[in-house]
DRENKE-722614 format. One record per residue: residue in three letters; x, y, z of N, C-alpha, C in turn. Coordinates in steps of 0.001 Angstrom, whole numbers, padded with zeros to 6 digits, always signed. Atoms other than C-alpha are relative to their C-alpha. Example, Ala and Ser with C-alpha at 12.3 -4.5 7.8 and 13.67 -1.06 7.14 Angstrom:
BEGIN
Ala+000890-001190+000000+012300-004500+007800+000900+001200+000000 Ser-000820-001190-000060+013670-001060+007140-000770+001090+000730 
//
This chain:
BEGIN
Met-000041+000791+001181+037703+011738+006695-001391-000563-000300 Ala+001319+000481+000376+034504+010821+004767-000055-001527+000090 Gln+000205+001471-000083+033083+007359+005328-000052-000585-001404 Lys-000027+000656+001312+033654+004958+002451-001417-000496-000347 Pro+001351+000506+000358+030476+004233+000516-000089-001492+000034 Thr+000256+001436-000082+029075+000806+001241-001309-000386-000615 Ala+001240+000340+000708+025867+001070-000764-000049+000831-001274 Cys+000079-000663+001330+025038+002027-004327-001413-000148-000549 Leu+001308+000050+000635+021753+002884-006060+000263+000379-001482 Ala-000193-000200+001419+021965+002556-009860-001333+000125-000714 Leu+001198-000253+000775+019143+004063-012007+000213-000559-001423 Ala-000070+000564+001347+018338+002613-015396+000580+000985-001001 Asp-000596-001034+000905+019419+005921-017061+001475+000204+000208 Gly-001468-000070-000258+022917+005432-015663+000368+000903+001159 Thr-000296-000831-001141+022639+007819-012733+000306-000864+001209 Ile-000478+000798-001108+024474+006534-009659-000028+000839+001263 Phe-000036-000636-001321+023954+007434-005996+000798-000919+000908 Tyr-000740+000775-000981+026427+006285-003329-000444+000410+001413 Gly+000394-000301-001359+025728+006009+000379+000563-001057+000943 Val-000427+000966-001027+026132+003959+003550-001101-001028+000155 Gly+000986+001025-000127+024438+000625+003651-000336-000408+001405 Phe+000359+000566-001271+022521-000852+006573-001059-001055-000277 Gly+000860+001124+000217+020341-003885+007066+000701-001078-000727 Ala-000555+001126+000703+020910-006830+004777+000999+000437-001046 Thr-000931-000229+001085+023750-007071+002279-000508-000745-001258 Gly+000407+000597+001250+023350-008037-001364-000525+001017-000975 Glu+000547-000854+001006+021402-006635-004283-001517-000249-000134 Thr+001401+000154+000295+017775-006029-005183-000338+000930-001188 Val+000428-000792+001161+016107-004735-008362-001485+000272+000134 Ala+001376-000357-000190+012825-002854-008291-000300+001343-000612 Glu+000375-001351+000355+010901+000269-009157+000245+000907+001181 Leu-000303-000917-001113+011856+003336-007113-001144+001032+000147 Cys+001054-000994-000278+009160+005530-005484+000494+000838+001202 Phe-000257-000748-001200+009219+008188-002812-001244+000160+000834 Asn+001101-000134-000946+007052+008572+000301+000218+001214+000844 Thr-000162-001250-000681+006476+011916+001995-000453-000036+001462 Ala+000450+000122-001370+005136+010603+005343+001101+000299+000963 Met-000971-000303-001023+006818+011865+008463+000096-001085+001065 Thr-000015+001131-000958+005919+008783+010501-000463-001248-000725 Gly+000557+001214+000542+005037+005176+009859+000902-000787-000938 Tyr-000905+000707+000935+008167+003851+008132-000158-001535+000135 Gln+000164+001482-000159+007572+000367+009648-001246-000465-000747 Glu+001249+000367+000679+004001+000269+008333+000136+000074-001476 Ile-000282-000147+001446+005252+001450+004941+000777-001214-000518 Met-000839+001146+000458+007922-001259+004715-000751-001321+000036 Thr+000741+001247-000066+005395-003961+005679-001322+000065-000699 Asp+001211-000121+000779+002576-002697+003450+000185-000846-001266 Pro-000160+000826+001196+002071-005362+000746-000161+000773-001282 Ser+000112-000783+001250+001201-002606-001755+001348+000440-000554 Tyr-001315-000405+000413+004931-001839-001916+000797-001139-000590 Ala-000760+001112+000637+005894-005194-003401+000590+000464-001324 Gly-000669-000385+001233+008403-004687-006214+000514+001411-000022 Gln-000436-001412-000076+009391-001194-004990+001040+000222+001060 Val-000888-000591-000981+012282+000460-003188-000553+001381+000362 Val+000626-001256-000484+011035+003378-001070+001061+001020+000415 Thr-000781-001093-000422+012825+006715-000858-000831+000835+001011 Phe+000749-000791-000943+011767+008535+002322+000489+001440-000009 Thr-000392-001389+000092+011709+012303+001969+000239+000587+001384 Phe-000265-000445-001386+011571+012758+005785+001297-000594+000483 Pro-001350+000485-000327+015123+012502+007110+000103-000921+001194 His-000142+000719-001279+014513+011023+010575-000640-001415-000087 Ile+000523+001341+000119+013913+007383+009648+000792-000929+000917 Gly-000619+000931-000933+014565+004765+012335+000027+000524+001413 Asn-000152-000607-001304+014397+007167+015277-000967-000526+001047 Thr+000934+000621-000986+011413+005391+016895+000113-001521+000045 Gly-000133+001460+000001+012669+001843+016237-001130-000710-000662 Val+001112+000846+000517+010252-000956+015430-000569-000794+001120 Asn+000627+000892-001008+007848-003138+017341-001021-000882-000737 Pro+000832+000942+000715+005690-006152+016418-001418+000545-000218 Glu+001392-000460+000143+002383-004257+016878-000219+000854-001250 Asp+000173-000918+001127+003064-001894+013946+000209-000669-001344 Asp-000122+000687+001259+003666-004557+011284-001381-000090-000690 Glu+001233+000141+000788+001018-004482+008540-000157-001350-000592 Thr+000014+001411+000368+001972-007993+007545+001208-000614+000651 Ala-001004+000697-000781+004337-010623+008865+001449+000490-000199 Asp-001368-000448+000318+007503-009370+007128-000011+001163-000958 Pro-000046-001094+000968+008642-006377+005114-000275-000514-001422 Val+000310+000376+001410+007332-006446+001534+000744+000891-000950 Ala-000838-000905+000808+009054-003363+000106+001403-000585-000174 Ala-001277+000580+000325+012316-004339-001583+001137+000597+000770 Gly-001047-000674-000712+014412-001800+000302-000371+001438+000306 Met+000295-001385-000344+014661+001755+001641+001254+000846-000237 Val-001061-000937+000189+016702+004836+000780-000325+001236+000867 Val+000249-001081-000904+017066+007620+003398+001137+001044-000023 Lys-000996-001031-000021+018956+010859+003922+001060-000230+001074 Trp-000930+000200-001104+020481+010194+007334-000030-001431+000450 Asp-000078+001344-000508+021704+006909+008695-000937-000117+001218 Pro+000901+000111-001138+019157+005554+011232+000708+000162+001334 Thr-000581-000236-001356+019846+006763+014754-000545-001027+000928 Gln+000458+000932-001040+019405+004790+017940-001445+000297+000312 Ala+001455-000140-000280+015723+004185+018705-000260+000690+001333 Ser+000404-000724-001200+014130+006493+021252-001548+000047+000054 Asn+001453+000031-000113+010525+005451+021907-000390-001109+000959 Trp+000352+000986-001029+008829+003614+024747-000573-001266-000540 Arg+000609+001215+000610+007129+001173+022352+001062-000820-000779 Ala-000955+000729+000790+010343+000165+020554+000498-001278+000641 Thr-000526+001218-000503+011481-003399+020908+001263-000452-000797 Glu-001133+000380+000828+014178-003478+018208+000453+001197-000824 Glu-000495-001028+000874+016404-001225+016114-000377-000297-001448 Leu+000351+000178+001396+015392-000632+012474+001043-000808-000782 Thr-001048+000640+000770+018770-001756+011155+000032-001488+000294 Thr+000017+001439-000374+018597-005065+013078-001172-000699-000647 Trp+001258+000532+000555+015016-005588+011940+000119-000294-001474 Leu-000190+000194+001448+015987-005103+008293+000972-001147-000272 Thr-000938+001085+000195+018937-007454+008581-000639-001340+000155 Lys+000698+001283-000266+016827-010246+010051-000936-000375-001110 Arg+001058+000249+001002+014253-009842+007295+000535+000172-001411 Asn-000625+000005+001306+016726-009589+004381-000474+001143-000849 Arg+000331-001216+000761+015909-006034+003359+001160+000984+000089 Ile-001136-000885+000130+018527-003545+002197-000401+001451+000302 Gly+000199-001432-000277+018767+000033+003545+001241+000744-000505 Met-001110-000830+000469+020894+002881+002227-000211+001413+000511 Gly+000050-001344-000543+021602+006185+004024+001055+000891-000642 Gly-000947-000940+000548+023572+009324+003257-000289+000447-001427 Val+000377-000350+001394+021677+010070+000074-000712+001378-000036 Asp+000676-001229+000255+020533+013459-001249-001396-000335-000494 Thr+001329+000460+000380+016888+012434-001170-000809+001035-000734 Arg+000677-001035+000804+015756+015812-002487+000296-000156-001478 Arg-000404+000206+001391+017737+015289-005655-000631-001242-000581 Leu+000568+001266+000456+016517+011717-005927-001523+000173-000238 Thr+001413-000231+000133+012874+012776-005386-000300+000821-001255 Arg+000170-000795+001245+013188+015433-008112+000162-000830-001216 Ala-000193+000880+001183+014518+012812-010486-001219-000867-000207 Ile+001167+000844+000144+011550+010566-009742-001169+000795-000579 Arg+001083-000867+000478+009107+013426-010346+000139+000345-001445 Gln-000247-000451+001344+010706+014483-013547-000014-001106-001038 Gln-000093+001095+000998+011323+011150-015255-000951-001148+000252 Gly+000855+001070-000370+008734+009009-013548+000715-001003+000821 Ala-000586+000952-000927+009307+006103-011166+001024-000859-000761 Pro-001008+000743+000795+012635+004682-012450+000238-001450+000517 His-000421+001416-000391+013831+001073-012405+001440+000168+000506 Val-001283-000149-000661+016806+000682-010066+000533-001300+000475 Ala-000614+001093-000682+019283-001740-008658+000700+000597+001240 Leu-000518-000452-001295+020142-001249-004958+000919-001082+000547 Ala-000980+000954-000471+023288-002866-003618+000672+000459+001320 His-000681-000285-001271+024869-003058-000146+001155-001013+000127 Asn-001195+000822-000123+028442-004344+000140+000950+000669+000966 Pro-000901-000628-000965+030500-003621+003299+001411+000286-000528 Asp-001304-000244+000564+033628-003792+001175+000077+001164-000922 Gly+000062-001153+000860+032445-000942-001006+000329-000267-001455 Gln-000322+000344+001381+033079-002835-004261-001299-000249-000761 Phe+001238+000094+000787+030389-002429-006924+000370-000082-001491 Asp-000077+000094+001444+030152-003481-010563-001096+000915-000574 Ile+000954-001012+000427+028421-000331-011786-000676-000410-001289 Ala+000615+000373+001294+027887-001504-015356-001004-001138+000174 Ala+000937+001100-000193+026296-004715-014161-001263+000427+000748 Leu+001177-000487-000705+023988-002866-011753-000923+000774-000927 Val+000842-000747+000923+022814-000452-014444-000697-000924-000976 Lys+000594+000992+000928+022227-003392-016778-001157-000702+000667 Lys+001071+000648-000688+020112-005139-014158-001199+000923+000189 Ala+001083-000994-000146+018073-001929-013565-000745+000136-001381 Arg+000626-000087+001333+017492-001656-017358-000793-001206-000400 Glu+000691+001269+000341+016401-005271-017578-001235-000276+000876 Phe+001176+000198-000870+013842-004967-014775-001229+000266-000838 Pro+001158-000147+000851+010476-005480-016516-001005+001096+000406 Gly+000949-000988-000479+008595-002967-014386-001272-000580+000518 Leu+001192+000464-000612+005229-003191-012710-001241-000055-000963 Glu+001084+000050+000953+003010-002678-015798-000173-001432-000503 Gly+000294+001388+000433+001363-005971-016695+000348-001074+001010 Leu-000457+000943-001036+002599-007561-013449-001040-000222+001079 Asp+000954+000325-001070+000201-009374-011154+000820-000415+001242 Leu-000714+000282-001232+001786-009201-007685-000941-000424+001129 Ala+000961+000382-001080-001392-009872-005642+000146-001442+000345 Lys-000173+001415-000239-000834-013589-006044+001165-000294+000905 Glu-001175+000223-000782+002558-013221-004412-000131+000389+001479 Val+000138-000497-001341+001363-011361-001289-001246-000418+000723 Thr+001283+000423-000617-002073-012832-000703+000190-001115+001001 Cys-000043+001131-000943-002820-015338+002028-000079-001327-000757 Ala-000023+001328+000674-002329-019042+001267-001353-000695+000147 Gln+001321+000634-000213-005728-020017+002717-000844+001000+000809 Ser+000912-000938-000719-008749-018400+004317+000253-000015+001514 Tyr-000130-000049-001454-008748-017281+007949-000950+001013+000527 Gln+000886-000906-000715-010839-015400+010484+000773+001145+000630 Trp-000649-001154-000648-010031-011943+011822-000960+000656+000951 Asn+000855-000603-000954-011451-010454+014998+000658+001117+000846 Glu-000754-001018-000758-008763-008023+016307-000430+001381-000414 Met+000458-001365+000290-009935-004389+016602+001167+000958+000046 Arg-001064-001035+000051-008021-001094+016371+000641+000158+001369 Trp-000740-000246-001211-005348-000227+018894-000630+001152+000804 Ala+000541-001019-000865-006602+001762+021880+000743-000012+001324 Trp-000604-000115-001307-005008+003061+025036-000991-000328+001123 Pro-001318+000617-000255-004299+001384+027448+000090-001466-000394 Glu+000021+001460+000216-005356-002110+026356+000765-000486-001175 Gly-000615+000410+001268-003781-002156+022897-001070-000592-000938 Tyr+000986+000622+000891-005554-004523+020500-000895-000928+000768 Lys+000972+000828-000656-008737-006076+021793-000806-000800-001008 Pro+000756+000781+000984-010826-008832+020149-001438+000535-000112 Gln+001395-000307+000276-014234-008169+018575-000829-001145+000615 Thr+000786+001001-000707-016813-009939+020751-001473+000020-000346 Ala+001444-000065+000342-020164-008794+019374-000172+000477-001429 Pro+000133-000371+001421-020042-008749+015542-001477+000106-000429 Arg+001363-000230+000500-023156-007511+013733-000147-000371-001485 His+000026+000264+001479-022174-008161+010122+001051-001022-000424 Lys-000911+000993+000446-020611-011047+008319+000611+000524-001346 Val-000694-000562+001161-017976-009785+005852+001058-000952-000522 Val-001080+000722+000677-015809-011573+003349+000955+001039-000562 Ala-001076-000906+000510-012528-009672+002688+000863-000732-000929 Ile-000906+000598+000990-010604-010465-000483+001346+000619+000189 Asp-001347-000423-000359-006913-010292+000250+000898+000096-001240 Phe-000939-000265+001070-005030-008704-002632+001363+000466+000527 Gly-001194-000512-000673-002370-007670-000096-000434+000824+001160 Ala+000705-000775-001044-004453-006565+002866+000915+000416+001142 Lys-000706-000455-001205-002982-004400+005612-000840-000420+001196 Arg+000690+000451-001239-003812-005598+009110-000915+001079+000546 Asn+000808-001056-000607-005166-002256+010180-001327+000190-000705 Ile+001277-000056+000703-007836-002368+007486-000900-001057+000605 Leu+000846+001050-000601-009093-005646+008933-000409+000333+001431 Arg+000364-000466-001365-008948-004125+012436-001140+001053-000086 Cys+001087-001039+000100-011126-001211+011259-001307-000672-000343 Leu+001234+000745+000297-013648-003630+009813-000575-000647+001264 Ala+000423+000605-001250-013741-005484+013122-000566+001055+000949 Ser+000467-001083-000878-014112-002202+015014-001360+000565-000391 Ala+001274-000503+000490-017054-001289+012797-001085-001075+000160 Gly+000972+000950-000264-018802-004457+013962-000036-001201-000984 Cys+000010+001056+001022-017752-006940+011267+000701-001279+000501 Asp-000596+001333-000157-017068-010662+011604+000680-000303-001334 Val-000697+000018+001247-014357-010920+008987+000601-001350-000312 Thr-000617+001210+000582-013410-013968+006914+000830+000499-001183 Val-000894-000408+001048-010368-013339+004678+000214-001116-000971 Leu-000219+000992+001013-010107-015156+001374+001157+000420-000922 Pro-001112-000320+000912-007136-015348-001051-000512+000809-001194 Ala+000345-000811+001174-007016-013068-004099-000649-000762-001095 Thr+000533+000830+001086-007877-015926-006399-001376-000588+000291 Ala+001356+000511-000363-011225-016665-004666-000980+000339-001113 Thr+001033-000206+001009-014151-017025-007043-001264+000560+000619 Ala+001299-000514-000515-017613-015535-006722-000706-001104+000742 Glu+000659+001112-000686-018846-019002-005780+000613-000202+001392 Asp-000624+000128-001302-016273-019147-002969-000523+001076+000977 Val+000499-001088-000869-017434-015773-001628-001411-000220+000410 Leu+001430+000085-000306-021161-016375-001886-000326-001234+000798 Ala+000265+001195-000764-020876-019815-000349+000027+000267+001523 Leu-000083-000386-001396-020051-018040+002954-001192+000839+000453 Asn+001211-000756-000291-023351-016115+002734+000265+001276+000780 Pro-000359-001267-000727-021828-012723+003679-001066+001096-000139 Asp+000859-001220+000087-023680-009522+004429+000634+001057-000883 Gly-000703-000954+000821-021029-007590+002512+001366-000550-000418 Val-001330+000477+000512-017733-007996+000599+000928+001185-000054 Phe-001062-001055-000011-014531-005979+001106+001072-000398-000971 Leu-001062+000209+000961-011879-005618-001591+001226+000782+000477 Ser-001162-000629-000692-008436-004923-000104+000946+000713-000933 Asn-001115-000612+000678-005401-002933-001116+000948-001130-000562 Gly-000970+000975+000500-002468-004627-002927+000921+000634-001019 Pro-001029-000529+000934+000487-004230-005336-000304-000365-001460 Gly-000025+000429+001404+001074-004492-009052-001008+000735-000903 Asp+000872-000595+001011-000920-003672-012171-001419-000544+000165 Pro+001377+000468-000198-004663-003792-011517-000579-000779-001167 Ala+000536+000719+001173-005357-004893-015097+000443-001469+000000 Ala-000495+001350-000052-003208-007979-014566-000742-000828+001026 Thr+000748+000682-001061-004874-008885-011269-001487-000176-000404 Gly+001376-000010+000386-008219-008097-012831-000399-001184-000865 Val+000332+001181+000857-007964-011137-015148-000794-001000+000742 Tyr+000758+000951-000838-009186-013334-012328-000900+000687+001005 Ala+000797-000666-001105-010551-010741-009810-001289+000626-000591 Val+001199-000662+000554-012967-008951-012152-001178-000955-000134 Pro+001146+000921+000073-015150-012061-012853-000569-000259+001392 Met+000501+000177-001357-015349-012629-009094-000860+001181+000440 Ile+000685-001209-000442-016400-009057-008420-001334+000134-000746 Lys+001269-000073+000796-018994-009146-011220-001027-000938+000614 Gly+000907+000974-000612-020487-012232-009593-000560+000499+001286 Val+000449-000591-001251-020671-010473-006232-000986+001129-000282 Leu+000896-001069+000321-022292-007425-007827-001338-000566-000481 Asp+001278+000615+000398-024894-009671-009470-000831-000496+001150 Ala+000708+000465-001225-025748-010961-006016-000556+001146+000817 Asn+000576-001215-000616-026587-007360-005012+000429+000179+001465 Leu-000516-000191-001351-024343-007309-001922+000664+001335+000121 Pro-000809-001136-000255-022797-004233-000361+001459-000315-000219 Val-001420+000192+000287-019220-003785-001540+000792+001235+000299 Phe-000868-001100-000349-016402-001620-000238+001410-000367-000374 Gly-001345+000300+000454-012977-001366-001830+000993+001143+000386 Ile-001029-000983-000281-009699+000362-000927+001213-000253-000910 Cys-001231+000054+000785-006690+001087-003175-000116-000918-001207 Leu+000140+000958+001068-006196-001894-005478-001454-000527-000099 Gly+001373+000437+000010-009659-003015-004428-000913+001028-000702 His+000690-001065+000735-010951+000361-005692+000197-000141-001459 Gln-000268+000158+001426-009244-000190-008999-000655-001249-000575 Met+000653+001203+000440-010605-003732-009202-001500+000242-000218 Leu+001432-000283+000123-014141-002471-008655-000256+000848-001270 Ala+000145-000833+001204-013652+000185-011363+000118-000847-001289 Leu-000171+000869+001160-012425-002459-013831-001294-000864-000188 Ala+001186+000892+000055-015440-004662-012959-001219+000724-000535 Val+001177-000713+000539-017914-001907-013852+000266+000611-001343 Gly-000269-000435+001407-016172-001141-017156+000949+001118-000209 Ala-000997-001061+000122-013657+001565-016418+001356-000576-000297 Lys-001393+000416+000273-009904+001474-017157+000933+000682+001042 Thr-001031-000577-000857-006771+002049-015093+001213+000314-000846 Ile-001199-000414+000696-003531+003731-016136+001181+000166+000995 Lys-001205-000174-000834+000059+003900-014828+000249+001484+000220 Met-000259-001394-000291+000885+007179-013094+001520+000272-000218 Asn-001387-000367+000226+004160+009124-013643+000840-000409+001202 His-000760+000398-001221+005386+008710-010055-000936-000442+001158 Gly+000947+000516-001011+002268+007724-008154-000229+000971+001148 His+000319-000724-001249+000903+008957-004826+000455-000836+001179 His-000519+000742-001159+002813+007869-001706+000251+001003+001136 Gly-000215-000937-001108+002423+009779+001539-001194+000010+000931 Ala+001087-000080-001038+000285+010627+004563-000582+001391+000067 Asn+000464-001361-000059-000588+014205+003646-000705+000443-001278 His+000672-000249+001260-002702+013970+000501-001395+000528+000179 Pro+001367-000515-000131-005772+016218+000362-000928-000563-001066 Val+000954+000625+000896-008828+014583-001189-001352+000711+000290 Lys+001267-000699-000176-012137+016337-001810-001159-000961-000212 Asp+001279+000740+000103-015508+014623-001224-000932+000896-000889 Met+000714-000793+000964-017436+015801-004262-001489+000279+000380 Glu+001378-000223-000430-020826+015443-002557-000101+001051+001112 Thr+000089-000901-001141-020157+017316+000686+000929+001185-000112 Gly-000953-001084+000066-017246+019516-000346+001058-000058+001057 Lys-000955+000216-001086-015319+018302+002672+001340-000444-000582 Val-001337+000398+000414-011527+017955+002276+000593-000891+001102 Glu-000616+000954-000941-009916+014921+003933+001485-000057-000238 Ile-001378+000248+000083-006238+014553+004716+000191-001495+000032 Thr+000012+001453+000126-005480+011042+003551+001436-000572-000206 Ser-001235+000781+000284-002719+008413+003298-000212-000711-001322 Met+000074+000633+001304-001991+007088-000173+001227-000846-000318 Asn-001088+000801+000482+000126+004449-001798-000451-000723-001255 His+000378+000673+001274-000531+003689-005447+000769+000638-001182 Gly-000681-000448+001207+001236+003875-008770-000854-000115-001251 Phe+000995+000059+001082-001818+003185-010932-001241+000762+000501 Thr+001200-000726-000418-005077+005167-010991-001117-000364-000925 Val+001184+000168+000815-008611+004842-012285-000154+001207-000931 Asp+000189-001065+000962-009107+006860-015461-001477+000431+000087 Ser+001343-000489-000220-012180+008925-014538-000757+000238-001284 Gln+000633-000194+001261-012845+009617-018190-000674-001271-000578 Thr+000542+001252+000505-013747+005959-018669-001107-000564+000891 Leu+001058+000466-000899-016286+005661-015856-001340-000002-000812 Pro+001225+000120+000780-019558+004391-017396-001194+000717+000646 Ala+001227-000574-000560-023031+005804-016925-000458-000806+001195 Gly+000451+000757-001204-024401+004961-013513+001082-000188+001044 Val-001071+000065-000951-020990+005104-011839+000501+001390+000265 Glu-000330-001418-000371-020274+008380-009996+001401+000128+000612 Glu-001269-000351-000639-016920+009931-009102-000311+000654+001308 Thr+000327-000526-001328-017128+010636-005357+001096+000794+000643 His-001138-000713-000627-013595+011838-004455+001025+000268-001066 Val-001129-000342+000921-010735+013569-006281+001153+000549+000775 Ser-001214-000520-000626-007183+014380-005390+000145+001496-000279 Leu-000237-001451+000170-006530+018087-004795+001462+000309-000491 Phe-001356-000186+000530-002909+017524-005837-000017+000048-001550 Asp-000032+000051+001459-003579+016534-009470-001359-000295-000669 Gly+001313+000226+000542-007342+015975-009884-000314-001411-000375 Ser+000212+001395+000325-006992+012230-010261-001132-000602+000813 Asn+001106+000629-000694-009792+009933-009265+000407-000628+001329 Cys-000265+000552-001314-009941+008918-005618-001211-000718+000630 Gly+001185+000707-000526-013383+007339-005229-001098-000109-001039 Ile+001169+000236+000855-016393+005890-007024-001099-000672+000766 Arg+001116+000787-000526-019823+004466-006267-000956-000277-001128 Ile+001045+000310+000954-022555+002793-008217-001266+000684+000474 Ala+001194-000812-000362-025613+005080-008244-001108-000926+000553 Asn+001147+000636-000628-028421+003960-005921+000267-001431+000434 Arg-000354+001331-000497-026502+000890-004758+001039+000165+001093 Pro-001006-000085-001057-024402+000229-001637+001351-000570-000407 Val-001272+000456+000569-021256-000228-003682+000881+001165-000247 Phe-000891-001144+000093-018341+002160-003301+001444-000383+000308 Ser-001440+000270-000261-014560+002397-003101+000769+001324-000037 Val-000853-001156-000017-011766+004838-002497+001447-000412-000330 Gln-001378+000263+000376-008188+005073-003771+000961+000106+001206 Tyr-000855-000271-001114-006724+006234-000464-000245-001003+001151 His-000004+000973-001136-006213+004443+002904-000660+000608+001227 Pro+000748-000586-001123-008911+005451+005458+000452-000616+001339 Glu-000440+000668-001249-007409+002995+008016+001306+000549+000546 Ala-001377-000381-000335-003979+004740+008117+000030+001229+000941 Ser+000125-001081-001019-005233+007613+010389+000891+001226-000278 Pro-000836-001216+000210-003430+010514+008660-000707+001281+000473 Gly+000809-001236-000320-006220+012945+009587-000097+000474+001412 Pro-000134+001476+000065-006267+011086+011997-001293-000756-000223 Gln+001225+000709+000118-009959+010273+011815-000870+000495-001167 Asp+000789-000652+001086-010997+012137+008648-000798-001024-000785 Ser+000588+000945+000962-011889+008979+006682-000592-001267+000620 Tyr+000465+001256-000614-012985+006368+009239-001515-000189-000288 Tyr+001447+000071+000288-016639+007194+008320-000300-001018-001103 Leu+000225+000918+001128-016158+004964+005262-000328-001414+000516 Phe+000258+001297-000581-016047+001837+007440-001419-000010+000590 Glu+001342-000088-000553-019164+003019+009238-001043-000010-001083 Arg+000885+000016+001121-020842+003655+005894-000246-001387-000508 Phe+000111+001393+000453-020109+000104+004870-000883-000826+000960 Ala+000796+000709-001042-021538-001219+008143-001477+000410-000121 Glu+001341-000476+000119-024663+000941+007718-000705-000608-001232 Ala+000536+000604+001216-025129-000445+004180-000439-001451+000265 Met+000316+001372-000315-025124-003972+005583-001167-000115+000975 Ser+001090-000010-000949-027713-002966+008208-001365+000323-000697 Ala+001230-000472+000723-030187-001580+005613-000846-001163-000439 
//
């Protein structure tokens, strides 16, 4: 006898998916995206860039390695929920300290299994990232009309500044370096460069990579001004990843970045930070159909011809046709040709759309942190 559905996913166009709920009960409304990564579901769920989104995982074995505190990219899950093909199995990994289902329940995040994720992914690709309502009710009772209405009323991510919701409340220092066998995370004890990192929704592993590259990192909230940054007398400024519409966050972030550029400091940006830098130099950003979310995205370095396997998570992109004179396109996606990197000619200012800290290559893109450190040494 088939198990009674205890979860429901309602798309704004009226399409309904039923499945088996796990994690927290209740409802959530968000944009739906899909992620093609085969590992790293915990990092994905705790990546602040997924604020306002439910993640469909195309890889079926989600939950099989459990969760552990070391793999959190921020204190709690930020993604609104997850949709998977198979119900999470019992964890089987020596690093696991908790089951995924228990972890989600404690952190009030809804999961849904038993879904035809291939069909769902095709729907996302064909119609763009839809607005959805995800519900988990152990009794299996759902008001479908009300769920569809809530999905249709969701305003979407365009025009939405989410960086303010996920940024740190106050400044703090970071000295933890990348994980290494057998010690795990070790502190940075001999920093060579003073870096201010602007937290638009920063992943912890980005900060670890900066520390491993010899940086003494001070993290400031997304709303920090140029005066706040320059008062710390940094050798360089880092612009972090984050969620939402870059144009909305740019209202207050672009003036700060322009002030930093006027001070002629080295600048390095990742993801939303890349988009913020592009806006600051006069380019524009646009919403993508379904975005780039995965750990297997090929990106070409236009200068060297090298192809890097990268991790990506973004629903907006820099419109390369709007890059002004003096700003060079350095990297492009080999999936669709979209912009994946820029730099200001003859200045130590550059950024990339992808995540070099996420180790998909696994070391294809770490050179970017070293490049930033070298620019501060010049």
